[in-house]
C-alpha positions in Angstrom: -17.2 -22.5 -13.4 -15.1 -20.1 -15.5 -12.1 -18.6 -13.8 -12.7 -15.0 -12.8 -10.9 -12.5 -15.0 -8.4 -10.2 -13.5 -10.7 -7.2 -14.2 -13.7 -8.9 -12.5 -11.5 -9.9 -9.5 -10.2 -6.4 -9.2 -13.7 -4.8 -9.4 -15.0 -7.1 -6.7 -12.1 -6.2 -4.4 -12.9 -2.5 -5.0 -16.6 -2.9 -4.4 -15.9 -4.4 -1.0 -12.8 -2.3 -0.3 -13.8 -1.3 3.2 -14.3 -4.8 4.4 -11.2 -6.0 2.5 -9.1 -3.3 4.3 -10.2 -4.5 7.7 -9.7 -8.1 6.8 -6.2 -7.3 5.4 -5.2 -5.6 8.7 -6.6 -8.3 11.0 -4.9 -11.0 8.9 -1.6 -9.2 9.1 -1.9 -8.9 12.9 -2.9 -12.5 13.4 -0.1 -13.8 11.2 2.6 -11.8 12.9 1.4 -11.8 16.5 4.3 -14.0 17.6 7.0 -11.9 16.0 9.2 -9.7 18.2 7.4 -6.6 16.8 4.0 -8.3 17.3 4.7 -9.2 20.9 6.1 -5.7 21.6 2.8 -4.0 20.5 0.4 -6.7 21.5 -1.0 -7.7 18.1 -2.8 -10.7 19.7 -5.0 -8.3 21.7 -5.8 -5.9 18.9 -9.2 -6.6 17.3 -10.2 -3.4 15.6 -8.8 -0.6 13.4 -9.4 1.8 16.3 -7.3 -0.4 18.7 -4.6 -0.7 16.1 -4.4 3.1 15.7 -4.3 3.5 19.5 -1.6 0.9 20.2 0.9 1.4 17.4 2.8 4.6 16.7 3.3 6.2 13.3 6.7 5.0 12.1 9.5 5.9 9.7 12.3 3.9 8.1 14.7 4.8 10.9 12.4 3.0 13.4 13.2 -0.3 11.5 16.8 0.1 10.7 18.2 -1.8 13.7 15.7 -4.7 13.4 16.2 -5.0 9.7 19.9 -5.1 10.2 19.4 -8.0 12.7 17.2 -9.8 10.1 19.8 -9.4 7.4 22.3 -11.0 9.9 20.1 -14.1 10.1 17.6 -13.6 13.0 14.1 -14.7 12.3 10.6 -13.8 13.4 11.4 -10.1 14.0 8.8 -8.1 12.0 7.1 -10.8 9.9 6.5 -14.5 10.6 7.5 -15.3 7.0 11.0 -14.8 5.8 11.8 -12.3 3.1 12.6 -13.5 -0.4 13.8 -10.1 -1.6 15.3 -6.9 -0.1 14.3 -3.7 -1.8 17.0 -1.1 -2.0 15.7 2.4 -1.5 17.9 5.5 -1.7 15.1 7.5 -0.3 16.5 10.9 0.7 19.3 9.6 2.9 23.0 9.6 2.2 23.2 5.8 1.7 20.9 3.0 0.4 18.5 1.4 2.8 17.0 -2.1 2.7 13.4 -3.1 3.0 12.4 -6.8 3.3 9.7 -8.2 1.0 7.9 -11.5 1.6 6.8 -13.8 -1.2 3.0 -13.0 -0.9 3.9 -9.3 -1.5 5.4 -10.3 -4.9 2.6 -12.7 -5.7 0.1 -9.8 -5.4 2.3 -7.5 -7.3 2.4 -10.0 -10.1 -1.4 -10.1 -10.3 -1.6 -6.3 -10.7 1.5 -5.6 -12.8 1.1 -8.7 -15.1 -2.4 -10.0 -15.1 -4.5 -6.9 -14.5 -2.5 -4.4 -16.6 -2.2 -6.9 -19.5 -6.0 -7.5 -19.4 -6.6 -3.7 -19.2 -4.5 -2.9 -22.2 -6.1 -5.8 -24.2 -9.6 -4.5 -23.3 -8.8 -0.9 -24.2 -7.1 -1.6 -27.5 -9.6 -4.3 -28.7 -8.7 -4.0 -32.3 -5.2 -5.4 -31.7 -4.3 -9.1 -31.3 -2.3 -10.1 -28.2 0.8 -10.5 -30.3 0.4 -7.0 -31.6 0.5 -5.6 -28.0 3.0 -7.8 -26.3 5.0 -9.5 -29.1 8.1 -7.3 -28.9 8.6 -5.0 -25.9 11.3 -2.5 -25.5 11.9 -2.7 -21.7 13.9 0.5 -20.9 14.9 -0.6 -17.5 17.7 -2.9 -16.5 17.6 -4.9 -13.3 21.0 -5.9 -11.9 21.4 -9.4 -10.3 22.4 -8.6 -6.8 22.2 -10.6 -3.6 22.5 -10.1 0.1 25.3 -11.9 2.0 22.9 -14.8 2.8 22.0 -15.2 -0.8 18.6 -13.4 -0.7 17.9 -11.4 -3.9 18.0 -7.6 -3.6 17.4 -4.7 -5.9 14.8 -2.0 -6.6 11.0 -2.5 -6.4 10.8 -2.0 -10.2 13.0 -5.1 -10.7 11.7 -7.2 -7.8 9.0 -9.0 -9.8 11.3 -9.6 -12.8 13.9 -11.2 -10.5 11.2 -13.2 -8.6 9.7 -14.6 -11.8 13.1 -15.3 -13.3 14.2 -17.2 -10.3 11.0 -19.3 -10.5 11.5 -19.9 -14.3 8.3 -18.0 -15.0 9.7 -15.1 -17.0 9.4 -15.1 -20.7 12.4 -13.0 -21.9 11.8 -13.7 -25.5 9.2 -10.9 -25.8 11.9 -8.3 -25.0 14.1 -6.6 -27.5 17.1 -7.0 -25.2 18.4 -10.4 -24.2 18.5 -11.7 -20.6 22.1 -10.6 -20.1 21.1 -7.0 -20.7 17.9 -7.1 -18.7 19.7 -8.7 -15.8 23.3 -7.4 -15.9 25.9 -8.6 -13.5 29.4 -7.4 -12.7 30.5 -3.8 -12.3 27.6 -1.3 -12.5 27.5 0.4 -15.9 25.1 2.6 -17.8 23.6 0.3 -20.5 21.6 2.9 -22.3 23.6 2.4 -25.5 23.4 -1.4 -25.4 19.6 -1.4 -24.8 19.0 1.1 -27.6 21.2 -0.8 -30.1 19.0 -3.9 -29.6 15.8 -1.9 -29.7 16.7 0.1 -32.8 17.7 -3.1 -34.5 14.2 -4.5 -34.0 11.7 -3.5 -36.7 8.6 -4.8 -35.0 8.6 -3.2 -31.5 5.0 -3.3 -30.2 5.3 -1.5 -26.9 7.7 0.5 -24.6 7.7 -0.4 -21.0 9.5 1.8 -18.5 9.5 3.1 -15.0 9.8 6.9 -14.7 9.0 9.1 -17.7 12.1 11.3 -17.2 14.3 8.3 -18.0 12.3 7.5 -21.1 12.5 11.1 -22.3 16.3 11.2 -21.6 16.6 8.0 -23.7 15.0 9.5 -26.7 16.9 12.8 -26.3 20.0 10.5 -26.4 18.8 9.0 -29.7 18.3 12.4 -31.3 21.7 13.6 -30.1 23.4 10.5 -31.5 21.2 9.6 -34.5 23.9 9.4 -37.1 26.4 7.6 -34.9 23.8 5.0 -33.8 22.7 4.3 -37.4 26.3 4.0 -38.5 26.9 1.4 -35.7 23.8 -0.5 -36.7 25.0 -0.6 -40.3 28.6 -1.6 -39.6 28.2 -3.6 -36.4 31.0 -1.5 -34.8 30.8 1.0 -31.9 31.6 4.6 -32.6 34.2 6.4 -30.5 31.6 8.9 -29.1 30.0 6.1 -27.0 31.6 5.1 -23.7 31.3 1.4 -23.1 33.4 -1.2 -21.4 35.5 -3.7 -23.3 33.2 -6.5 -22.1 30.1 -4.9 -23.4 31.7 -4.0 -26.7 32.7 -7.6 -27.1 29.2 -8.7 -26.2 27.6 -6.5 -28.8 29.9 -7.6 -31.6 29.2 -11.2 -30.8 25.4 -10.9 -30.3 24.3 -8.0 -32.6 25.7 -8.3 -36.1 25.8 -5.6 -38.7 22.4 -4.8 -40.3 22.8 -2.5 -43.3 19.2 -3.0 -44.3 17.9 -1.7 -41.0 20.3 1.2 -41.0 19.0 2.2 -44.5 15.4 2.0 -43.3 16.2 4.4 -40.4 18.2 6.7 -42.6 15.2 7.0 -44.9 13.4 8.9 -42.1 13.5 12.7 -42.8 15.7 14.4 -40.2 14.4 18.0 -40.6 11.6 17.3 -38.0 12.8 14.1 -36.6 11.7 14.5 -33.0 8.0 15.0 -33.7 6.5 11.5 -33.7 10.0 10.0 -33.4 8.8 6.8 -31.7 6.3 5.8 -34.5 8.9 6.8 -37.2 11.3 4.3 -35.7 8.7 1.6 -34.9 5.6 2.0 -37.1 3.8 -1.0 -35.4 4.1 0.3 -31.8 0.7 0.3 -30.0 1.2 1.8 -26.5 3.7 2.8 -23.8 3.5 1.8 -20.1 5.4 4.1 -17.7 5.0 6.3 -14.6 4.2 9.9 -15.6 1.4 12.4 -15.1 1.4 15.9 -13.8 4.1 15.2 -11.2 6.4 15.0 -14.3 4.7 17.7 -16.5 7.9 19.0 -18.3 8.8 15.4 -19.2 5.3 14.5 -20.2 5.2 17.5 -22.5 8.4 16.3 -24.2 7.2 12.7 -24.3 4.1 13.8 -26.3 6.4 15.3 -28.9 8.3 12.1 -29.2 5.3 9.8 -29.0 2.6 11.9 -30.6 -0.8 10.2 -30.0 0.6 6.9 -28.8 -1.6 5.6 -25.9 0.0 5.7 -22.5 -0.8 3.6 -19.4 0.5 5.3 -16.3 1.4 1.9 -14.8 1.6 1.9 -11.0 1.8 3.8 -7.8 4.6 1.9 -6.0 7.5 2.4 -3.6 10.2 0.2 -2.1 7.7 -0.5 0.7 5.0 -1.9 -1.6 2.8 -1.7 -4.6 -0.2 0.5 -3.6 -2.0 1.6 -6.7 -2.7 0.8 -10.3 -3.8 3.0 -13.3 -7.3 2.0 -14.4 -7.0 2.7 -18.1 -4.8 4.2 -20.9 -4.8 7.8 -21.8 -6.3 9.2 -18.7 -5.8 13.0 -18.3 -3.4 12.5 -15.4 -1.8 9.6 -13.5 -4.7 8.4 -11.4 -4.3 5.3 -9.3 -6.8 3.1 -7.6 -5.5 2.2 -4.1 -5.3 -1.6 -4.0 -7.3 -3.0 -1.1 -5.2 -6.2 -0.7 -1.6 -4.9 -0.9 -1.7 -2.4 2.0 -3.8 -1.0 4.8 -4.1 2.8 4.3 -4.5 5.6 6.7 -4.7 9.3 5.7 -3.4 12.3 7.6 -4.5 15.8 6.7 -2.0 17.6 4.5 -1.9 20.4 7.0 -0.6 18.1 9.7 -2.4 19.9 12.5 -3.0 16.9 14.7 -6.1 15.6 13.2 -6.7 11.8 13.7 -5.8 9.7 10.7 -8.8 8.4 8.8 -9.3 5.3 6.7 -10.7 4.9 3.2 -14.2 5.1 4.7 -13.7 8.8 5.5 -11.6 10.3 2.9 -13.1 13.1 0.8 -12.8 13.9 -2.9 -10.6 17.0 -3.5 -8.8 16.7 -0.2 -5.0 16.1 0.1 -3.6 13.6 2.6 -0.3 12.3 3.7 -0.4 8.5 3.3 0.4 5.9 6.0 0.6 2.3 5.0 0.8 -1.1 6.7 2.3 -3.7 4.3 2.4 -7.4 3.9 6.2 -7.2 4.5 6.4 -5.7 7.9 5.9 -1.9 7.7 3.4 -0.9 10.3 1.6 2.6 10.2 4.5 3.6 8.0 4.8 7.2 6.7 6.2 6.9 3.2 6.3 10.6 2.7 3.8 11.0 -0.1 1.0 13.5 -0.2 -1.9 12.3 -2.4 -5.1 13.9 -3.5 -8.3 11.9 -3.6 -9.9 12.4 -7.0 -12.7 9.8 -6.9 -13.6 6.2 -6.1 -13.6 2.8 -7.8 -16.3 1.1 -5.8 -15.2 1.9 -2.3 -11.5 2.2 -3.2 -10.1 5.7 -3.4 -8.6 6.9 -6.6 -5.6 9.2 -6.0 -3.0 11.2 -7.8 0.4 11.7 -6.1 1.0 15.4 -5.5 4.5 15.5 -4.0 6.8 13.9 -1.5 7.0 15.7 1.8 10.8 15.5 1.6 10.6 17.2 -1.8 9.7 20.5 -0.2 11.8 23.6 0.4 11.0 25.5 3.6 13.4 28.3 4.2 11.1 30.8 6.0 7.9 28.8 6.6 6.8 29.2 3.0 6.5 25.4 2.5 7.0 25.4 -1.3 6.4 21.9 -2.7 7.9 20.4 -5.8 4.7 20.8 -7.8 4.7 24.6 -7.1 8.4 24.8 -8.0 7.8 23.0 -11.3 4.9 25.3 -12.1 7.2 28.3 -11.5 9.9 26.8 -13.7 7.5 26.2 -16.6 6.5 29.9 -16.5 10.1 31.0 -16.2 11.2 29.0 -19.2 8.4 30.4 -21.3 9.2 34.0 -20.3 12.9 33.7 -20.8 12.6 31.5 -24.0 15.1 29.1 -22.4 14.9 25.4 -21.9 16.3 23.7 -18.8 18.3 20.5 -19.1 17.9 20.2 -15.3 17.4 22.3 -12.3 17.3 22.0 -8.5 16.9 24.4 -5.6 18.3 24.8 -2.1 18.2 27.4 0.6 21.0 29.9 0.8 21.7 31.2 4.3 24.9 33.2 3.7 23.3 36.6 3.8 21.4 38.1 6.7 18.1 37.4 4.8 18.0 33.9 3.4 17.0 33.2 -0.1 16.6 30.4 -2.7 19.5 29.4 -4.9 18.5 27.7 -8.2 21.2 25.5 -9.8 20.3 25.6 -13.5 21.7 23.8 -16.5 20.5 25.2 -19.8 19.7 23.0 -22.8 18.7 25.9 -25.1 18.8 29.7 -25.0 20.5 32.3 -22.9 19.3 33.9 -19.7 18.2 37.6 -20.0 19.7 40.1 -17.6 16.6 40.3 -15.5 16.3 36.4 -15.2 16.4 36.4 -11.4 13.7 39.0 -11.2 11.6 37.0 -13.6 12.1 33.8 -11.6 11.2 35.6 -8.4 7.9 36.7 -10.0 7.2 33.1 -11.1 7.9 31.7 -7.7 5.6 34.3 -6.1 2.8 33.5 -8.6 3.1 29.8 -7.9 3.4 29.7 -4.1 1.5 32.0 -1.8 3.8 31.2 1.1 6.8 32.4 -1.0 4.9 35.5 -2.0 4.0 36.3 1.6 7.6 35.8 2.9 9.0 38.0 0.0 6.6 40.8 0.9 7.5 40.5 4.6 11.2 40.6 3.6 11.7 37.2 5.3 13.1 35.9 2.0 15.5 37.7 -0.3 15.3 37.5 -4.1 16.2 34.2 -5.6 19.8 33.7 -7.0 20.4 31.7 -10.1 23.6 29.7 -10.3 24.3 28.3 -13.8 26.1 25.0 -13.9 28.1 23.7 -16.8 26.7 21.6 -19.6 26.6 18.0 -18.6 26.3 18.9 -14.9 23.2 16.7 -14.2 24.7 13.8 -16.1 27.9 14.2 -14.0 25.7 14.1 -10.9 24.1 10.9 -12.1 27.5 9.3 -12.7 28.7 10.5 -9.3 25.7 9.0 -7.5 26.2 5.7 -9.4 29.7 5.5 -8.0 28.2 5.9 -4.5 25.9 3.0 -5.2 22.7 4.6 -6.4 21.1 2.5 -9.1 20.0 3.9 -12.5 16.5 2.4 -11.9 16.0 4.8 -9.0 16.6 7.9 -11.1 13.9 10.5 -10.5 14.0 14.2 -11.3 16.1 16.0 -8.7 14.5 19.3 -8.0 15.0 19.9 -4.2 18.4 19.3 -2.6 17.9 17.4 0.7 21.2 15.7 1.5 24.7 17.0 2.2 26.1 15.1 -0.7 23.7 16.8 -3.1 24.4 20.2 -1.6 28.2 19.7 -1.8 27.9 18.5 -5.5 25.8 21.4 -6.8 27.6 23.9 -4.5 30.8 23.2 -6.4 32.8 20.9 -4.1 32.2 17.8 -6.1 31.0 18.9 -9.5 33.1 17.5 -12.4 
């Protein structure tokens, strides 16, 4: 009998998603009934979804901090019967990193979706291309530091967990990547390796795909290429490193030893006309490229708009819906109109709370409705039970019985000064309108509440990339915010909010913030667009106390 294809296995899981979800939950409870957490909540006596919802509370990361700390210190059998093989580092919205344990089965299932299913999906949807034309030379834009807990267990971000796991098991083929293993898995002092990765990628003539995590990092990378085009080409041709690039002595030495001068490649790249370089930049550099795989969609609209300039009509697969806690969704196909993800029936048990949060009972996949928005609760293989990850998703359809969702916003990424409850999507919509009306382009922006005056207001920290603000900029922004968020409009009309204030920050301010957070331990792989300030450190930085 032929082995079932990844696509066929996935479709079968989705056809029977309701039964798979119940089986998943009951298996988790049975496996972990003798753990400390299982005994505390009586897993052995729970035999239905309804009993599970009745007996276990909704939890957050702080509910697990003490027990995870004990687990890190060497105690066993606390939240899962199986010991973790990896600790995911999640910055979340707290002041310091937090750790989430991951068991091996979690990574095995992640491998099926990220490797087997996505690979098969891309091959099926670009049928005219041979396998080597799709996966022969991949520009992996991420780097995944080799880090370990005190007991020797691997640790890092979710995006790097699978790479680390496969590498440890000698199952990772690094020869398909443009950068060597030392660049993919750097060790030593944390350092931004963007220049190093780009040098290897630009030197490669036959890149077939770009793999990344978040689209904002990929866009920033190509903006870097455009800003340093001449210097990069000079370095490719000479094998040297121009003074405008900041790099440690160790990495300079590594590049000189491992990436010799290539005058021919430099000439090829210099032959590209520079009068309209950014339009279709990716195909100009790598004519044989076939697709990109990254997390994008309407959550990242400004970056997606810029990405389309750089990539033209290059097909995009929106990769995965994942968090430190688990891998929850997968994009079905390339070039969908938005980042739509099928919730995976065998990587988590899902519950859905109404977006309004008015006390309605959480429902399961059997009862969700297309067009409705829900806060997602997950129970994972690795010991998170009825866990609120903070995401609000909209159900847009079904694959068999499995819901297809798009991620709308994170609950923490919401500003709520006077009960207006403006979420990040509404803020982004307002900022797109504002930039069109002022004919300015933002390099970065973030918003906070300003409570200095009697009537509170928003303060927008704005770094301009192009243009100058008109005198009536604050009035225009206020109009855009009212148009985009009915709660903001209501509170402005009731005089519960004052008009927004714009605070310009110096050029390079957002890069300085990134460097500052890196010094505090935040990893580059965790970079996501910062639009709402939620921590004291963020507020102090953009408020002026820490900005460089």
